[in-house]
C-alpha positions as CSV (number, residue, x, y, z in Angstrom):
1,X,122.6,100.9,73.9
2,X,120.6,97.8,74.8
3,X,117.7,98.2,77.3
4,X,119.3,95.8,79.8
5,X,122.5,97.9,79.9
6,X,120.4,101.0,80.5
7,X,118.7,99.1,83.4
8,X,122.1,98.0,84.8
9,X,123.5,101.6,84.6
10,X,120.4,103.0,86.4
11,X,120.7,100.3,89.2
12,X,124.4,101.1,89.6
13,X,123.8,104.8,89.8
14,X,121.0,104.3,92.2
15,X,123.4,102.3,94.5
16,X,125.9,105.2,94.3
17,X,123.2,107.6,95.5
18,X,122.5,105.4,98.5
19,X,126.2,105.2,99.3
20,X,126.6,108.9,99.0
21,X,123.5,109.6,101.1
22,X,124.7,107.3,104.0
23,X,128.5,108.0,103.8
24,X,128.6,110.4,106.8
25,X,125.8,108.7,108.8
26,X,126.5,106.5,111.8
27,X,124.5,103.5,113.0
28,X,123.0,105.7,115.7
29,X,122.0,108.2,113.1
30,X,120.3,105.5,111.0
31,X,118.5,104.0,114.0
32,X,116.5,107.2,114.2
33,X,113.2,107.9,112.4
34,X,113.0,111.0,110.2
35,X,109.6,111.7,111.6
36,X,107.4,109.7,114.1
37,X,106.0,106.5,112.5
38,X,108.4,106.7,109.6
39,X,110.8,103.8,109.3
40,X,114.3,104.2,110.6
41,X,117.3,104.1,108.2
42,X,118.6,100.7,109.3
43,X,115.2,99.0,108.8
44,X,115.0,100.7,105.4
45,X,118.3,99.4,104.3
46,X,117.4,95.8,105.4
47,X,114.0,96.2,103.7
48,X,115.6,97.3,100.4
49,X,117.9,94.3,100.5
50,X,115.1,91.8,101.3
51,X,112.7,93.4,98.7
52,X,115.3,93.3,95.9
53,X,116.1,89.7,96.6
54,X,112.4,88.7,96.6
55,X,111.7,90.6,93.4
56,X,114.8,89.3,91.5
57,X,114.4,85.7,92.7
58,X,110.7,85.8,91.9
59,X,111.2,87.1,88.4
60,X,114.1,84.7,87.7
61,X,112.2,81.7,89.0
62,X,115.3,80.6,90.9
63,X,117.7,81.9,93.6
64,X,119.8,84.6,92.0
65,X,120.3,86.4,95.4
66,X,120.8,84.3,98.5
67,X,120.4,86.2,101.8
68,X,121.6,85.0,105.2
69,X,119.1,82.7,107.0
70,X,116.4,84.7,108.7
71,X,117.5,88.0,107.2
72,X,114.3,88.9,105.3
73,X,112.1,88.2,108.3
74,X,113.8,91.0,110.2
75,X,112.6,93.6,107.7
76,X,108.9,93.2,107.3
77,X,105.9,95.4,107.9
78,X,105.5,93.7,111.2
79,X,109.1,94.6,112.3
80,X,109.0,98.2,111.1
81,X,108.5,99.4,114.6
82,X,111.8,97.9,115.8
83,X,114.5,100.4,116.7
84,X,117.0,98.1,118.3
85,X,120.4,98.5,116.4
86,X,121.5,95.0,117.6
87,X,118.4,93.5,115.9
88,X,118.6,95.6,112.7
89,X,122.3,95.3,112.1
90,X,125.1,97.7,111.4
91,X,125.2,100.2,108.5
92,X,128.5,98.8,107.2
93,X,127.2,95.2,107.2
94,X,123.9,96.2,105.6
95,X,125.6,98.4,102.9
96,X,128.0,95.5,102.1
97,X,125.1,93.1,101.7
98,X,123.2,95.7,99.6
99,X,126.3,96.1,97.3
100,X,126.5,92.3,96.9
101,X,122.7,92.0,96.2
102,X,122.8,94.9,93.8
103,X,125.8,93.4,92.0
104,X,124.0,90.1,91.7
105,X,120.9,91.9,90.4
106,X,123.0,93.8,87.8
107,X,124.6,90.5,86.6
108,X,121.2,89.0,86.2
109,X,119.7,92.0,84.5
110,X,122.6,92.1,82.0
111,X,121.6,88.6,80.8
112,X,117.9,89.5,80.1
113,X,116.6,89.5,76.6
114,X,113.5,91.4,75.3
115,X,111.6,88.1,75.7
116,X,112.7,87.8,79.3
117,X,111.5,91.3,80.1
118,X,108.1,90.5,78.6
119,X,107.6,87.4,80.8
120,X,104.9,87.7,83.4
121,X,106.0,89.0,86.8
122,X,105.4,86.9,89.9
123,X,101.8,86.2,90.6
124,X,101.7,88.3,93.8
125,X,102.6,91.6,92.1
126,X,101.3,91.0,88.6
127,X,98.3,93.2,89.0
128,X,100.6,96.3,89.6
129,X,103.6,95.1,87.6
130,X,102.5,92.8,84.8
131,X,105.9,91.8,83.4
132,X,109.5,91.3,84.6
133,X,110.3,94.5,82.8
134,X,107.7,96.4,84.7
135,X,109.0,95.0,88.0
136,X,112.6,95.7,87.1
137,X,111.7,99.4,86.5
138,X,110.2,99.8,90.0
139,X,113.4,98.7,91.7
140,X,115.3,102.0,91.3
141,X,112.1,103.9,92.1
142,X,111.6,101.9,95.3
143,X,115.1,102.6,96.3
144,X,114.8,106.3,95.4
145,X,111.7,106.6,97.6
146,X,113.7,105.3,100.6
147,X,116.6,107.6,99.7
148,X,114.1,110.5,100.0
149,X,113.2,109.4,103.5
150,X,116.9,109.1,104.4
151,X,117.4,112.7,103.0
152,X,114.8,113.9,105.4
153,X,116.7,112.1,108.2
154,X,119.8,113.9,107.1
155,X,118.1,117.2,107.4
156,X,116.7,116.3,110.8
157,X,120.3,115.5,111.9
158,X,121.7,118.7,110.5
159,X,123.8,116.9,107.9
160,X,124.9,118.9,104.8
161,X,122.6,118.8,101.8
162,X,123.9,116.6,99.0
163,X,121.7,117.7,96.1
């Protein structure tokens, strides 16, 4: 199996875990923080979307993922303290956008060659992730870290364990 197909499969499975984790959670559930000072679930979803778009577009050197105007600005370190559901958006809308973003990511990843994966990552992240391939590998890990936080929120809310 080609490396890019493995990467696509991992990204798709990763999206499935997010969908499963959030399936029985409401907007009000996701507006809560698992612990004080942790990010709430709605902010985390928006952050995952904005981060993925930034990483993919940066690596591609063009717009592969287009977000609604002003979207990324709502999910920054500076906005992590926001708990207003109206500002952060609804779970259904955020999940739909995440699915679209992940679909675009997977389409782009499927086209990558070994030479593409070896290209330098965007300047701002190159010290930690030197190549496109390295940055691509961190995407599912980044998502998994946030899934872990949402799993803690599930426990806080008394939701059934999934794993």
